[in-house]
N, C-alpha and C positions, 0 to 999 in steps of 0.2 A: 166245026168250032170245038176247041178243047175246053173242058170244064175243069178248073184247078180245084183240087180237094185238099183241105188241111188235115194232115194225119193227127190223130189223137190216141193217147194211151187207153187201153181198156181200163175200166174202173177198178178192177181187182188189182192191177199193178199200182194204180194211184193209192189205193187203200193200203197196200203192202208197204209202199214207201213211207206213208204217214205213220204206219205202225212201227216201222224201224226207227224213225226219228223219235217217236215217243219213247220207245224202249231205250234209245241212247241217252235221252234226257233224264229218264228215271235212273238209269245206271250211273250217270254222272252225279246226280244228287245223292244217291246211296254211297257213292265213292267219297263224296265230300263228308257225309255223315259218319263214315267209318274211320275210327282212329288210325292214324298212320302207324302208331306203335302198337304192337300186340302187348297185352297184359300177361305177364308171366308170373309163375309162383315165386314169391320172395319170402323172407322171414315174416313179413306182415301177414301173410296168408297161412302160415303153418308154425309159428313160434309163439309160445305162451309168454305171459308177462314176466315170468321168472326165467326166461330163456330156455325152457325145456320144450319138448314137442310131445304131441299126444297122438295115439291111435284111437279114433272115434268109432263107435258102433252104436246102433239102436238109438240115435238121437231122433226125437219126435217133437213136433209142435202141437200143443193142445189148447192154445189160447185163442182169442177172438180173431176173426179175419181182418186183415188190414188192406187198405187200398194200395195196389201195386200198379205203377204205370206200365205201359207197353214197353217203353224204352227208358233207359237211364243214361244220362249224359256222363261223359268222362272229360276231365280237365287236365291240361298240362300245368305244372306248378313251377314257380320260381321261389326259392326259399332264401331268405336273408336272415342271418343270425346276428342279433344285437347284444349278445351276452356281455361282452367286455365293456361296451359303451354304457349299457344300462347299469352294470355293477358300479362303475365309477361315478355315474350320475347320481344314483340313489344314495350311495355312501356320502357323497358331498352334500346333496340337498337335504338329507335327513341328519347330517352330522353324526354318522354312525362309527362305532369303534369295533374292531374285530375281537371276538372272544377266543383267546388262546390261538390254537392253530386250526380251529374249525372254520368252515365257511359260513359263519353266523356273525352278524354285525348288529349291534344294538346301541340304543341310548335309553334315556328314562322313559320315553314314550313309544318307541317303535323297535321292532326286531325284524331283521332281514335274514331269511334263510335261503341259501343257494343250493338247489338240487341239480348239480352239474350233470349227472347221468341222465336227467330228464329234460335238460335245458329249460329249467323252470325256476322262477323266483317266487317266494312267498314273503310278503311284508305284513306284519300283524301288529295291532295296537297292544301296548303294554299297560294301558290305562284301564283300570276297573271303573267303568262308567256307572252312573246311578241306574237303578232298576228302570226297566222300560214299562211305561204305564199306558201307552197308546199304540194303536195299529198304524201301519204305513202301507201305501199303495206302490205298485211297481213303477208307475210313472214318476213318482217323487224320488224313489231311490235311483232310478236311471239317470236323472238329472245330476244327483250328487256323484254317482259313479263316473258319469261322463266328464265332469270337471276334473276328477282325479286322473282320468285317462288323458285328457288334454294336457295336464301339467307334467305327467311323468312318462307317458307312453305315446307321445304324439306321432311316432313313426309307424304305428300299427294302423293299417287301413281296414279297421274292423267295423262291424255294425252291431247294434243290440239284437240279441236273439231272445225275444220275449218268451217263446215256447220252451226255452231251456232254463228259465228262472226257477228257483226253489224258495220255499217259504218256511220260516222257522218261528218258534216261540221266543223265549228270552235268551236262547243260546242256539248255536247251529250244530248240526250233526243229525244222524238218522233218527234218534229217539225224539228229537225236538221238532220234526217236520210237522207242518200244519197246513190248513187251507189258506188260499190267497187272502181272503177277507179277515183272517185272524193273525196275520203275520206282524211280528215286531222286528224281525230281521229278514232281509231278502237277499238272496244271492243273485246279483245282476250279472248276466252273461253277455259278453261281447265275443264276436268271432266272425267266421266266414260261413257262407251257405251256398249250396248249389241247388237251384230249383226248390228253395225253402227247406232243404234238408241240411242239418248242421254238418260242419266239417271238423274232424278231429285229426290230430297229428299222430301218425303211426298207431300204436295200440293204447294210447292214453285214454283214460276214462274222464279226464278233466277237459273242459273247454279251454280255448286259447286264453281267455281272460275271464276270471270270476272275481267279482268284488262284492263283499258282504257289507251291507249298509243297514244300520239300525234305525229305529223310529225317532231317535233324536238327531238323525241325519249325520251320524258319525260313521267313518270307515272303520269297520272292525278288522277286516282282513282283505288283502288283495293277492290273488294267486294268478300268475300269468306266465305264458310261454315266452321265451326270448326269441322265438322264430316269428318272422312276419312272412305271410304267404301272398303271392299273387296268382290268380287263376285265369286260365284261358281255355275256353271250351274247344275241344278238338274232335268231337263226335259223340256217338251214342251207340249203345248195344242193347239188345233185347233183355228185359228184366226176367230173372228167374222168380218163380214163386217161392215163398218161405219153405214150403215142403220140398220142392225140388232142390233148393239150396242145401237143405239138411241131408237129402239123399246123396248129393255129391260129396258133402263133408264126410258122410259115413263111408263112401267109396274111396275117396282120395286123401282124406285127413287134412283137407285144406280148410282148417278152422283153427282159431286161437282162443285160449282162455285168457281174458283180459282182467278178470276180477273174481274174487271169491268172498263168501261170507266169513265171519270170524267165529262162528259158533262151534267149529270143530276143534277140540283140544289136541288132536293127534295130527301127525304129519300126513299130508295127502300125497298120493301117488298119481301124478298127472300122465304118466307114460301110457296108461291104458284106461280110457274112459269107456266103460262097458255099456253104459246107457245114460240117457238124459231125457227128462220130461220138462220141456220148455214151455212156459205159459205166457211169455211176454216177448214181443218183437217190435222193432222199429227199423227204419231205413236211415242210414247215416253215411257220410263220406269219410274216407280215411286218406291221408296224405302218405304216399309211399315214396320216401326220398330216394330209394334205390332206382326207381324208374321215373322220378320227377312227375308223378301222376297222382291225381286224386280220383278215386273211383268208388262205387257204392258197395256197402256191406249191409248185411242184416245183423242187428245186435239183438241176440236172444238172452233171456234170463230164465232161470228155473233151477231145477235140482239135478245135479249130476252124480253119478256113482262111479267110483274108481275101481281099479282091479282088486283092491282089498275089500270090496263091498262096502266102502264108506260113502255115505251120501253127504253132499254139501251144496250150499247155494252157490251158484256160479253164473258168470256172464261170458258168453262166447260171441265171436264175430266170424262171419264167413261171407265170401263175396256174393253179391246179389246179381252178378252177371257171370257169364262163362269165362273162365281163365284158360289161356292157351297152355296146354301141357308142354313140358320140356321134352324134346325128342332125344 
């Protein structure tokens, strides 16, 4: 009598097959998380705000440690510019008249300034209001600012960015900054965010929309980009530490000066930044229109020294992820 036996694979073969399947699944997931487009150097990564470029050396970070995620997301961007439509709309609704040949439009109450090179409009009150005798909270000013936004900028799909708000005394500007509980004027910020990090356009230091509201609930000034952005996540890349990001900036010059202080009376030479002691850092996203991408940068502040040994307060940005070198 024949006894039929069912053949079986050895366990090690079964485990090997399972291991291969798991590896393929992980590889597929990583492939999905990897951006389809490589991020290459562009003017955003190596051109200063005045269109010069710098050779950097001896940049160091001496400030407090910040929390850095393991990976930082990257988004594809679609940019729509509403400059012409906004200009016509605001001129009509505020009944503004042009001042000579300048791109400045006014009436008795408002002035509209068009910064065409920055794709930015600024509308400010011409009325000298009575002195401010009370404080105001961010939630109150956000309601006022949102009404302005709904009336004049309904096309922008923005959200309030509470952590970008700034607080002032009776006037706005650096010397007038104060604590939140003592504010009589608040800069309410609207814009875009990726993983709770604010998004900026190119090398701008201004948020997409900034509306100054006083404690009498009047709009003092509104400054806004004419670009509207939509964002679609396409993957993630490992985050660099601030220290590594600066090391790469020293080696590759992939960093940009986006702002300087005004205390220096002499002309600064940005071509050679021989050292920098940076004591403040934050993570933010920047829209790179040349690649239609928004990707993360470190924004450092501190003291820089140029090739003429002149020191000045400066702000620089450098990518917080690895940038693919050009072959």
